[in-house]
N, C-alpha and C positions, 0 to 999 in steps of 0.2 A: 638359441633360446627357445624359438618356436618349436623346433624339432624335439627339444628336451621336454617341453611342456606337453606336446602331443604324446610322447612316449609315457610320460607320467600319468596322463589321463587314461590311456589304454590300460596301463598297469593298475590304476585305481579301479576301473570298471571290471577288469578281470578278477582282481582279488575280492571285490565286493560280491561278484557272482559266486565265486568258490565259497566264500564265507556264508552266503545265503543258502547254498545247497547243504553245506555241513550243518548249519543251524536248523534248517527245516527238517533234515533227517533226524537230528538229535532230539528235537522237540517231539516229533511223532513217535520216536522210540521210547520216550520217557514214560514211566508207569503212571497209571491213573489219568484222570481227565477232569476238566472243569464240569463237564456234563455227565460224569459218571453217576448213575442213580444211587442215592443213599450216601454219598460221600460229603460234598459240601452242603447239600440240601437233602436231608433225609425224607422230606415230604414230596420230592419231585417224582413224577410217574414216568415209566418207560416211554409212554406216548409223548409226554412233554419233552423228554430228552430227544426223541427222534425229530420232533417238530423244530426244536432249537438247532439241531444239526443241519436240517434243511435250510433254515434261515441263514446260517453262517456258512453254508456250502461245505460242511464237513461230511456230508454223505457222498461226495464225489470221490473218484479215485485220487490217490496222492499226487500223481503227475499233473492232473487237472488242477488240483488245489494249488500246487507249486506254481504252475504257469499263471494262474489267475493272480496269485500273490505277487509274482514278479512284475506282471503288467501293472498292477495297482501301485506298486512301489515306484515304477517309472513315472507315474502320475502323482507321486508324493501322497499316495493314499495307503496308509498302513492298516486300514481296517477299523473295526469297531471293538472296543473293549468288552470282553465277556462280563466283567464284574460291574462296570458302571454304565455301559451302553453308550458312552461318549466316544468321540473320535480319538483314535490312538495318537494321531498327529497333534491334535489340540492338547492332549494330556502331556505329551512329551515337550511340546513347545512352551508350555506353561512352567515346566520344571527345569528345562535345559539352561536358562540364563544363570541361575545360581550355581549349578554344577560347573559350568564353564568359568564363571567368575572365581570360584574357589580354586580350581585347578590351574588357571592362568596365573593368579597371584602367587600360588604355591610354587609353580615352576620358576617364576622370576626370582623369588627369594632363594630357592634351592640353587639356581645357577650362580647368583651373586655370592652367596655364603660359601658354597663349595669352592668356587674359584679363590676367594679370599683365604679361607682356612687351609685349603690344599697347598696353595703357594706358600703361605706362612709356615706350614709344617715342613715343607721342603727346604725353605731358606734357613730354618732353625733345626736342621736334621741332628738328632741325637740329644737335643737340649730339652729342658722341661716343657717348653711350649709345644714342641713336636710330640712329646709323649702325651701331653694333655689332650691335644687335638686327636691323636690316635685313639685314645680311650673314649673320647666323645664319639668318634666315628664307629668304633666297635659297639658302643652302647646303642647307637642309633640303628646299627645293622642287626643287632640281636633282639631288640625289644619289638614284639608284635604291636601293630598300631592299635588294635582293639584293646589290648591290655594297657597300653600307655594312655589311651583315651579314658578308660574306666578309672585308672589311677589318678589322672589329673582332675577329672570331674570330682572324685572323692576329696582331693586336697583343696582345689581352688574354688569349687562350687558348693560342696557340701560342708566342709570343715571351715574354711576361711570365708566363704560366701563372697568372693571377689568377682567371680564371673558367672554368667547365666549357665544353668544346667543344660538346657536344650532349647530348640526352637530358633527362629530367626528374628522375631520382633517381640517387644513387650506390648501386651494388649493396651489399647487406648490411645496409641500414638497416631497422629495424623499422617496418612500415607503421602509421601512426597516431600515432607518437611525435612529440615536439616536434622532435627532430633531423630527422625525416623531412620535416616541413613546412618547416623552416628550410632544408634542403637543396634542396627544391623551389623555394623562393623564390630561392635562390642560382643555380639553373639558369635561372631565368626573367629574371634581370637583363638579359642581352643581348637576348633576343627582345623583351621589353616596352620596353626602352630604345630599340631601333631603331624600333618602331612609333610610339612617342611622338615621336621626333625627326623621322621621316618625315611625321608629321601636323601638325607645327608651322607649316611655311612659309606656306602660303596663308592660314591662319586668323589668324596674327599680323598679316600685312599687312592683312587684312580688318578686324580689330578696331582696328588703328591708324587706318585710314581712317575708320571709323565714329566713333571717339573724337574725331578732329579735327573732324568735322562737328558732333558734339554740342557741342564746346567753342566753336564759332562761334555757337551758338544764343542766342536772347534770354534764355531762362530761366537759362542759365549766367551771362550778363552781370548779370542782376538778382540772382542768388544771391551773386555776388562783391560787388555793390554793397551788399548787406545785411550784408556782413561775415562770411559763412559761411566756415568753415575749409575747407581743401582736402580733408580727410578726409570732412567732411559732404557736400561737393559730389560727391565720388566715390561715397559711399554712397547718397545720395538722388536724384542726378540722372544721373550717368554710368552706373553699373551697371544700374539699372532699364531704361534705354534700350538697353543693350547685350545684355541677356539674350535677348530675343525673336529677333533675327536670328542670334545666335550659336548658340542652341539649334536653330533651323531648319537652319542650315548643318551642324551636327553630325549631325542626322538624315539629311540628304542625303549625308553623307560615310560613312555606315555601310556601304554596299556596298563601297567602296574599302578600308575597314579590315578588313572580314571577308574580302574577296578577297585581301588581302595576307597573310592567315594561311596560304594555300596555299604561298606562296614561303618564308616564314620557318619554318613548321613542317617543311617538307621540308629546308631547310638545317640546322636544329637538331635534326632527328629527334625532334620532339615528337609524341606519339601523339594528335593532335587531328583535327578534321574536315578541316583543310587537307591534312595528310599522307595521310589516308584517301582524299580526293578525288584527289590526285596518283597514288597507287598504283592506284586504280580506273581512272583514265584510261589508265595504262600497260597495264593488263591488260584494258581494254575491258569492265570490270564495270559494265554499264549500269544495272542496278537500284540499285546503290550511288550511282552518279553522279546518277541521277534523284532519289533520296531526299535527297541532300545539296543539290541545286539547290532542291528544294521547301522544305526546312527553312531553307536560307539565305535564300530569298526571304521566307518567313514571318517570320523574325527581323528582316529588313530592314524589311518593311512594319510589323511590330509596333513597331519602334524609331521609325519615323516617326509612328505614331499616338501613342506615348507622348510624343514631342516636342511634338505638337500639344496634348495634354492638359496638359503642363507649361506651355505658352504660355498656355493658357486659365486655368490657375491663377494665373499671374503677372499676366495682364491679362484680367479678366473681359469686357472689351469686344472681345477678339480673336474674330473670327467666321470660321467655316469655310464656304466656298461649296460 
């Protein structure tokens, strides 16, 4: 276990370094700049632009800028925001809890619902329930999350007025009270529901396909021959064989789920990392963009490592190359 953890930490550090190099090059190759004279501030003078570049170290060669940036990251210093002048770390730390909360809750529901629906579809192959679940999966797979978000807002928030349109809290509530958290949960019903629905499609079909293969195996045949009930076959034979590939697939789907936060947090005006990333991209606030990219990459890689450790716990014979 110690050897595996050491290998995973080395892998994490190497991948983060590669991602940082690619991100730094991409940002510097991007057209326009926050400090470009006449773009974001038409009144700024060339002299002021040069002064700002000296303050932020942008007048140095690229390799020096990159080296300084990497050294600062190792000290958990992501720099200063061009737009607000605040610490990038403080801005991200103030936004990351709600983004993590939304994504963790969504992943738990996606895992449970996909297991249930995928197995149900396989056990009722060819019947109306299998066809209904298949249509649901195809609908989830084909509907873009931004379109679904706008559609549900129009129906449930504008027309029926059952759910809030945007934001996280109703103004005037006492922070920390039970009503405050209940109101937050009420505001998150639509965003979390959309993430869950958008993540169902491919995973349901994948689990259905895996379950059908498992049902054809010899050990299922002998389990039925021994007179085991359907519930015991499900518990001791189907689920243990489904967990490893499903957990692996969930780990691989983390980037898509986290990336989807940018769209949904922007649509619902949720003050998370996704909205911060969108606002920073519009204002070309590159330190914030780079900080979010690195933290997002770290969370994704960490999620994959956790998935591998869970697989090792479920199956001690599971080996990492």
